[in-house]
C-alpha positions in Angstrom: 7.1 31.2 30.3 7.0 28.9 27.2 5.1 25.7 27.4 5.5 22.5 25.4 2.4 21.0 23.8 2.2 17.7 21.9 -0.1 18.4 19.0 0.5 15.3 16.9 2.2 12.0 16.7 2.9 9.6 13.9 4.2 6.1 13.2 5.0 4.0 10.2 4.7 0.3 9.8 6.8 -1.4 7.1 4.8 -3.2 4.4 6.2 -6.7 4.7 4.2 -8.6 7.3 5.8 -11.9 8.6 3.9 -14.2 10.9 5.3 -16.9 13.1 3.6 -19.5 10.9 5.6 -18.1 7.9 8.8 -18.5 9.9 7.9 -22.0 11.0 7.8 -23.0 7.3 11.5 -22.1 6.9 12.9 -22.6 10.4 12.7 -25.4 13.0 10.2 -23.6 15.2 6.5 -23.2 15.8 4.2 -20.3 16.4 3.6 -21.5 20.0 7.4 -21.7 20.7 8.0 -18.1 19.5 5.0 -16.7 21.4 5.8 -18.5 24.6 9.3 -17.0 24.7 8.8 -13.6 23.2 5.1 -12.8 23.0 5.6 -11.9 19.3 3.0 -13.0 16.8 3.8 -10.8 13.8 6.7 -8.6 12.7 7.2 -6.3 9.8 10.2 -5.9 7.5 11.3 -3.0 5.2 12.4 -3.4 1.7 16.2 -3.6 1.2 17.7 -0.1 1.2 15.0 1.4 3.5 16.5 3.2 6.5 15.1 3.9 10.0 15.2 7.6 9.0 12.9 6.8 6.0 10.3 5.4 8.4 10.9 8.5 10.6 10.1 10.8 7.7 6.8 9.0 7.0 5.9 9.1 10.7 6.7 12.8 10.9 4.5 13.5 7.9 1.6 11.6 9.6 2.2 13.6 12.8 2.0 16.9 10.8 -1.3 15.7 9.2 -2.7 14.7 12.6 -1.8 18.1 14.1 -3.1 19.9 10.9 0.0 22.1 10.8 2.8 22.9 8.4 6.4 22.0 8.9 7.4 25.6 9.4 5.1 25.7 12.5 7.2 23.0 14.3 9.6 24.0 17.0 10.7 20.5 18.1 10.5 16.9 16.9 11.1 14.1 19.3 12.5 11.1 17.4 13.1 7.8 19.2 14.2 4.4 17.8 15.9 1.2 19.0 17.3 0.6 15.6 19.2 3.7 14.3 20.3 3.9 10.7 23.6 5.3 11.9 24.9 6.5 15.2 26.4 9.6 13.7 24.7 11.6 12.3 21.7 10.7 14.4 18.6 9.5 12.5 16.6 12.6 13.7 19.1 14.8 11.9 18.8 12.7 8.7 15.0 13.0 8.9 15.1 16.7 9.1 16.9 17.0 5.8 14.6 14.5 4.1 11.3 16.2 5.0 12.3 19.8 4.9 
């Protein structure tokens, strides 16, 4: 019987950090107001033209590094996102082409 084993995981954080204080300078809000309602202190934005699947590719590479394995040793990649680049084809399919 075959068994599934998680040997690595990865994530990617976009480079552009935006704090509540930064938003308060351009919007009628405060850090306290945002935190009280959402709990959010900081968010990160990608450069224009960067897709969810681009972040997925970077995260997959980190997972491979963590697991110390090569791509051809991978049987399955689990890709989850709340913000897909497209609904069809799925971002996971796009990622596979990008890092193959």
